[in-house]
C-alpha positions, 0 to 999 in steps of 0.5 A: 497471544493475549487479547488487546488492551485498549486506550492506546495512544500512538507516538507517531505523526500520522499523514492522511491522504484525502480527496473526494470521499467524505464517507470513507474520510469519516470512517478513517477519522473515527479510527484515529480518534481511538489512538489520538495521534498528537500530530495529524497531517492532512493532504487533500487533493484538489477537485477536478476541473469543471466537476461540481460533484468533486467541489461539493465532496471536497467541501464535505471532506474539509468540514469532516476534518474541521468537525472531527479532529478535536483531540489535538491542536497540532493539525496541519492541512495541505490543500492542493490548489489543483487536482494532482490525481492518484499518482502525483497527489499522494506523492505531493502529500508524502513529500510535504509530510517528510519535510516536517517529520523524520518518520510517520504513518501514512493512510489513504482515505479508504485504509481503515486501521485497527488499534493494533496497526498503530502499536505495530508501526510504533514498535517497528519504527523504533526498532528499525529506525537505524537499519536502512535496509527496512523501507516500509512497515505495512499493516496490510495482509488482507486476504490473507496475502500470506497465510499464518503458517509462513510466520512461524513464531513471529507476528511479522516477516520481511518482503522485497515488495512494498504494500501501501494500504496503511504503512509507515516509513522514515524520511531518510528512506523516502527521500530516495524515492525515484520516479524514473522507471526507464530502466524497466523498459529494457526487459527481463534479461537486462534487469535479471539480477534486479529481480532476484527477490522472486523465483525464475518464472515470476521474474517474467511476471514482475518484468512484464508489469514493470515494463507496462508501468514504465511505458504508461503515459499517464502514471496514475500510480506512485507505489510502483515507483516505490517498489522500483526504488526499493529493488534498486536499493536492496530494500525490504518491507515488513508485513504483519501475520494478522491483517491490521487494515481494512480497505473499504475503497471499492466501487465506482468512486475508486480508480484502481479498486472498482471490482471487489476481490478476496482482499476487499473489506478484509477483517482486522485482527486485534491481538497483542503482537510479538515484535522482537527484532530479528535477522532480515531475510526474505524468501523468494517463495513469499515474494512470488506469492505476494506477486500473484496476489498484488500484481496479477488477477490470478488469485481473484479470477482463476485460482486462490492457492499458495501452490506456485505451480498452480498459480503459474498455470493460472497466470498462463491461462489468464494471459491466454484468455486475454489474448484470445479475447483481444484477437476475437475483438480484432477479427470481429471488427 
């Protein structure tokens, strides 16, 4: 592939989802300055009650928006009146975005895109606009989640698992988003055929994670509901061969990404992309590998490999370790 020619301007509307991280927000705005989207939507979650630090940080975020988005007059700001949290907050912002746009790019404050990310999304948003099988176009392949050898002659492949560290979609897909996770409480046997995107062993992993998500009282997440909706509608996602997003949101202020792992601060590859339309299919092996990288701690703490047999051993070890520690804590009390 040839090196990238710069000075690209994205055609797509862009939504940025913000809260209380001014440093990350500034990095994100600086990345947008190079591609100058004509329409920028900004959704800012409100500060938590009785949290003066949040108040000050949210104020700084608003000032950064005012001072740094200066390449377009079409900037729309949705300031949430209360703190919705990292489940309802992004969902509120995305709902608002798609009341106004038919398609677009969505970036949270810690997802820093390269220029190739916008080329990738613009091209595939156009190519698959009328193909309702495609639900999500992701720029994330940090780690990598899936190594280059699986992509053959193309710069992207199809999955059944959405990756949302920098992504794009269409209004007519998003409006099918279903918050209800009750069906996953039934377990693997009742949902067996909904889990046909992964191999046999990994069905039990996805079922377990799904059941835990369905039983959570405080659902401070929104992406698993998207995954559930896609499975029920036979939807597909797209991921790139080269990583196009760097997630910088690791640390104490993060909710889900406090501890760094092999996907932290992944480098962005800026190259011309081969994005020819191709037949939609998704390998159970690929989806199983994504499951370990995204929905378990196996590749972070035990073994990072693409050998499914070894990953399964790693998963068994991880669960056995968890239960041994749990029993030890119970006995020692």
